[in-house]
N, C-alpha and C positions, 0 to 999 in steps of 0.2 A: 639677425637678418642673414640670408644666404645669398652671397654675392659671387658671381662668376665674371672674371675679366677675360676678354678675348683679345689676343695679341697676334700680330702677323708672324712673330718669331720669339724665341728666347735669347736672341743675340743681345749684345751689350750696346744698345742704342738708346737715344733719349726717351722715346715713348716707353720702352721696356723698363728703363730705370725709374721713370715716374710710376709705372704700374707696380714695380717691385716695392717702392717705398709706401705707396698707397695701400697695397695689399697687406704689407707688414703692419702698418698702423691700424688698419681695420681689424686684422687678426688680434692685435693687442687690445683693441677696444671691445673685443668679445664677439665679433661677427664671425660667421663661418665663411671662409673665403677659398675659392679655387681659381687658378689661372690656367687658361687653355691657350696653346699655341696652334696655329694652323700651318706652320712650316713643317716639312718632312724632317724626320730625325737625321742626324743626331741633334739633341737639344743643345742650345747655347748655354753660357754661364749663368744667365738669369735663373734658369730652372733650379740649379743647385742652390743658389742663394735663397730662393723662395722656400725650398724644402728645408734648408737649415733653420729658417724662421718659423717652421711649422705650418707653412701654407702648401696645400695640395696642388700638384701640377698634373697636367695631362696634355697629350698631343693628339690632335685630330687632323691628320695631314691633308692638305689641299692637293689635288691632282694637278698635273700640268695644264696650263691654259685655263679657260673658264670651266669651273667645276659646279654644275648645276645641282649635284646631289649633296654637296658639302653642307648646306643649311639643314638638310634632313639628318645627316650624321651628327652635326653639332646639336640639333634639337634633342636627339635621343640622349646625348650626354647631359644636357641641361635638365631634362626631365628626371633622369636618374639622380642628379645632384639636388633636385628640388629647388632650382634657382628661382629666387624672387627678383633679383636685379641682375641683368646682363649688361656689363659695361664694356663697350668696344673702344678700341684705340686705333685711330688713323684709318685710311680708306679701305684697305683690304679686309680688315677685321669688321668694319662697318658693313660692307657689301654682303658678307656671309653671316656675320654674327647677328645683325639686326633681324633678318627674317627668321633665323633660328630661334632667337629670343621670343619673338611673337608666337611662333609655332609652339614653343614650350610654355606659353602662358605667363611669361615673365615681363616685367617692365624693362625697357631698354634705355640706357643712357650712353651717349657717345661723346668721346673727347677728341677734338681736333688739336693736334700738337704743333702743327706747322702749316706751311702754305700748301704742300702736297700737289704740285702740278701733275695733271693726268691727261691721258689721251682721250679722244672723244667718247669711245665706248665706255671707258671706266668712269668718265664724268657722268654719263647718263645713269650707270649702275649706282654710283655713289649718291646721286640726287634721289633716285628712287628709294634707296635704302634709308636715306635721311628722313623720308616721310613716315617711316615706321618707328622712329624713336620718340620716346616720351620727353626727352630733354637732350639738348645739343650743347655741349660745353666747349668753350675755347679757353686757351690759357693766357691770352692777352686781349685787351680791347681792340687792338689793331686787327687781330684775327677775326673778331666779330663782324667786321665790315666785309671781309672776304667770305665768311661762312654764310652770310645772308644770300649768296648766290645759290646755296644748296638747301637752305632751311628757312622757315618762317622766323623773322627776327624775334617774335614773341617767345620762341622756344630757346633762344640762344642765351647762355649764361656764361659769365667769366669766373673761372676758378683758377687762381694762380698756382703754378707748380710749387711744390714744397720738397724739402730735402730732410734727410736725417741729421738734425742739428747736434745729435750726440756723437756722431761719427766725424763730422767736419767741424773741427774746433781748432783754435790756435794751439800749436804745440812747440813752443820754443825749445823744449828739451829734445825734440826729435830732429831739429835742424841739422846738427852735425852728422847724424846717421844718414839722414836723407841725402845730404850732399855727398857723402861717401858712396852711397848707392848709385848716384848719378855721375860720379867721378868729377865733382866740381870742387874748386878751391873753397876752403872754409871762409875766406875773407872777401870773396868776390861779390859784386852786386849781380843778382840773377833775376832776369825776367823770363817767365815761362808761359806756355799755353798748353791746353789739353783739348783734343778733339780728333775727329776723323780727318785724315789728310785728303781733302776733296776741294775742288775749285771754289765752292761756295764758302768754305771756311777761310780761304785766302791767306794761308800761312806764308805763302810766297811774299806777300806784301810786308809781313812782319820781318822776314829774313832780309829783304832788300832794304827796309827802313833802318834796321839795327846793325847790319853787317859792318858798315864803316866805323862803327863806334864800339865794336866788341874787342876784347883783348884779355889779358891775364886777369884784369880786375873787373871785367864786365862780361857776363855770359848769357846765352840764350838756350832755353830748353824747350823742346817740342815733344810732347807725349801723345802718342797715337799712331795709327797706321791707316793706309788707304791708297786709292789709285794715284794720288799725287806724290807718293813717296819718292819715286825715281826722279821726278821733275824737281822736287825740293832738294834732293841730294845734289843734282846738277847745279842748281842756283847757288847752293852753299859753296861748292867747289869753285864755281866761276868767280865768286866774290872773295875767294881766299879766306873764308871764314870757318873752314872745317875744324881747326883746333878749338874754336870758341862756341860752337853750336853742338848741342847734345840732342840727338834724335833717338829716343828710347824705345820707340815702338809702343804697342798697346801694353798697358800695365793694369793690374788689378789692385794695386796699392796706392792709388792716386791720393787718397786722404793723407797718407803718410808723406808722399813725395811733395805735396804742396808746401810742406814745412821748409823745403829747400829754397823756395822762391822769396824774392823781395817785392815783386810786382807780378801781376797777371795781365796778359793781353788777350783780347778776343777780336781779331780783325775781320770778322765774317762779313760777307756780302748779303746774306739773308739768314734770319733766325726766327724761332718762335719765342719761347722764354727759356733760354739755355740753362740747363741744370748746372753745367760746369761753372758758369758765372756765379750762380747762387752758392756753389760749393766753395769757390775761391773767396767770395765775400764773407761766408760763414767762418772761414779761416782767418779773417781780418787782414786779407791782402788788399792793397790798393789796386783797383782794376782800371784798365783803359780798354774801352770797347767801342764798337761802331754804332751809329744811330740807325739800326735796322730792327725790324720786327718789334718784339716786346722789350728790347733792351732799354729804350728811353723810359719805359714804365717802371723799370727796375732800378736804374742808375740815375741819380740826379747829379749832373756834372758839377764838380766843385764841392759836392757835399758827401756823396757816397761812392765817388769814383770820377772818372773823366770820360766824356763822350767825344768821339771824333767822327768826321764823315767817313762813310765806307769808301775804300779805294784811295784815300788820301795819305800816302806814305809820309810826307813831311809833317802832317799834323800828328800822326801816330808816333813818329820819332820824337817830336818835340815834347809830347805829353809824357812819354816814357823817360826821356832824359831829364825832364823836370823832376820826376820822382826819384831818379838816380841821384840827383844833386841835392835833393831836399828830403831827407829821411823823415823829418818831423811831419811834413805834409803827408807822406805815405802812411805814417802811423795814424794820423788823424782821420784820413779817408778810410783806412782799413777798419778802424774802430767803429766809425759810423756805419760802414757797410755791414758789419757783423750785427749791430743792433737792429738794422733794418730787416735783415733776413730772419733774425730771431722773432721779431714782432709780426712778420707777415708771411713768411715762407717756410714754416716748419711742416714736416710731413703730417704731424698731428692736426694742425690747423687745416691743411688740405683735406685730410680724411673727414674731418667734422663738417667742412663745407659740402663735400660730396654726400655725406650722410643726410644733410638737410634736403638736398636735391632728391636723393633716393626716397626719403620719407614722403616728400611731396608727390613723387611719381606714383607711389602706392596709394595715394588718396582716392577718394570716391569718384573723381572725374575720370580716372583711368586713362586709357589710350587717348592721346591727343591733348591731354591736359597741359595747362601752363603752370609751371612751378611758381608757387607763391613763397619766395625765399627772401624777400626784402630787397631794397634798392641796391645794396652793396653787391649782390650776386647777379643782378640783372644787367645784361650787356646794353640794353636799350637799342634804339634804332640805329642803323648803320650810318 
């Protein structure tokens, strides 16, 4: 099968990383795969990772503002590639990629990775483009209810995100080196988080919750960068926690650095199905995360992690300190979390679920068909 993924960029974001793992798995399964970005050059780091995996990449840059000719330029690329399936990811790629796919005679599948709040004009464009897809995929059941505003519920299917479970594994032998790289004491208890420093990720709540309890034997690591960096720096200074909080910026070696952690925290105010949480769980880390988006579908509190309400600093602090004082509980939760990810959230299982949807889209009913993929893939009514 010839598959072309259309992305809004090759930057290191959640949708791009899902597309990276999906494209790599599809390539390894024997499909011909290409990934197209509509962001102007230079390309982001995802392009290089795709190329290293043997996946062809291309940029078809969108012009500033509304670009009515972009679907035609994309369609020409899709025709030359012989695309059978065009898979768009998130709103901008949907708006331009869905009509391009139809013009090229391909079947179109779209994945909604998050809530994606939009202005009125883009909402109209998004909903018009959604009418052109053969199947509309969401990554959590909660998103299916939101997607019903854009698409007929009968076309909506849930395919959970998957990760490269060969890369994200427990590495006890890497712990010492990872701690040296982050300038952490070898014998400290370390809680960490990874993500874009943005208001919706609410790393400020984590800093405020843990700062009074940090010291030589208890540390906090924040990996990532973004618009909240300066505000977080100010909070850390104000709480006199600078010696005990390590803010590393964006890193490309997260799989290695997770070995330095004893627990993982995700204090987000909003999420889809966060890859970083899957990655931490695959590394057998006990996780504490908020009850937003698809997180409750992923984490069973008390079994594969701990769920706390969003914005509740005391509950977040209590859960993390419980793990700090009870290492055996952390090991039990981490082991169960890893088994859950291996069973349900591998990149290969994700690729095969999408493969079933692609095959159904290519069936005799063609455009407007409803996928017949079984009850497990059907989102059902909102």
